[in-house]
C-alpha positions in Angstrom: 109.8 -43.8 278.2 111.6 -46.4 276.1 115.3 -46.2 276.3 116.3 -48.7 273.6 115.4 -50.0 270.1 116.2 -53.6 269.2 116.2 -54.9 265.6 116.3 -58.6 265.6 116.4 -61.4 262.9 115.9 -64.9 264.2 117.6 -67.7 262.2 116.7 -71.1 263.6 118.4 -74.3 262.4 115.4 -76.4 261.5 115.1 -80.2 261.4 115.8 -81.6 257.9 115.9 -78.1 256.4 112.2 -77.3 257.2 110.8 -73.9 256.2 111.8 -71.3 258.9 108.6 -69.2 258.4 106.6 -71.0 261.1 109.5 -70.4 263.5 109.7 -66.8 262.6 105.9 -66.4 263.0 106.3 -67.9 266.5 109.0 -65.4 267.3 106.9 -62.5 266.1 104.0 -63.9 268.2 106.2 -63.7 271.3 107.1 -60.1 270.5 103.4 -59.3 270.1 102.5 -61.0 273.4 105.1 -58.9 275.2 103.0 -55.8 274.7 106.0 -53.8 273.5 105.7 -51.6 270.5 107.2 -53.2 267.4 107.3 -53.1 263.6 107.8 -56.1 261.4 110.0 -55.5 258.3 111.0 -57.9 255.5 114.3 -58.9 257.0 113.9 -58.1 260.7 111.6 -56.8 263.4 112.3 -53.7 265.5 111.0 -53.5 269.1 110.9 -50.5 271.4 111.4 -50.9 275.1 113.9 -50.8 278.0 117.1 -52.6 277.4 116.5 -55.3 280.1 113.0 -56.2 278.8 114.4 -56.3 275.2 117.2 -58.7 276.2 114.7 -60.8 278.1 112.5 -60.9 275.0 115.5 -62.2 272.9 116.1 -64.9 275.5 112.4 -65.9 275.4 112.4 -66.1 271.6 115.6 -68.2 271.5 114.3 -70.6 274.2 111.0 -71.0 272.3 112.8 -71.8 269.0 114.5 -74.7 270.8 111.2 -75.8 272.4 109.5 -76.1 269.0 112.3 -78.1 267.5 115.2 -75.9 266.3 118.6 -77.4 267.0 120.2 -74.0 267.5 119.4 -70.3 266.8 121.3 -67.4 265.5 119.9 -64.0 266.6 121.3 -61.2 264.6 120.6 -58.0 266.6 121.2 -54.3 266.5 120.6 -52.4 269.8 120.3 -48.6 270.2 120.5 -47.5 273.8 119.6 -43.9 274.6 119.1 -43.2 278.3 117.2 -39.9 277.5 114.6 -42.0 275.6 114.1 -43.2 272.1 111.0 -44.2 270.0 110.6 -46.0 266.6 109.3 -42.9 265.0 112.2 -40.8 266.0 114.5 -42.5 263.5 112.0 -42.9 260.6 109.6 -39.9 260.8 111.3 -37.9 258.0 110.8 -40.9 255.6 107.1 -41.2 256.2 
């Protein structure tokens, strides 16, 4: 069972003020490839998993941003840790 939810917004500093959307698309592709459950929202993406795998995912996304040309990356994150287990739907089901 998943023990954490991570909401993350990646803000790469691009070369010469390039559009960040291709970078964000790459970050979302990394999340997708992880096999973890996730939802993309307009300003961030929420991922469900165990805390260690979520933090490794953040590291992988940041490293990839640098590999594809970003000078640096700001990762704005919110992390909910609940040892008894937590799922995306738990927090939003009453609104659906």
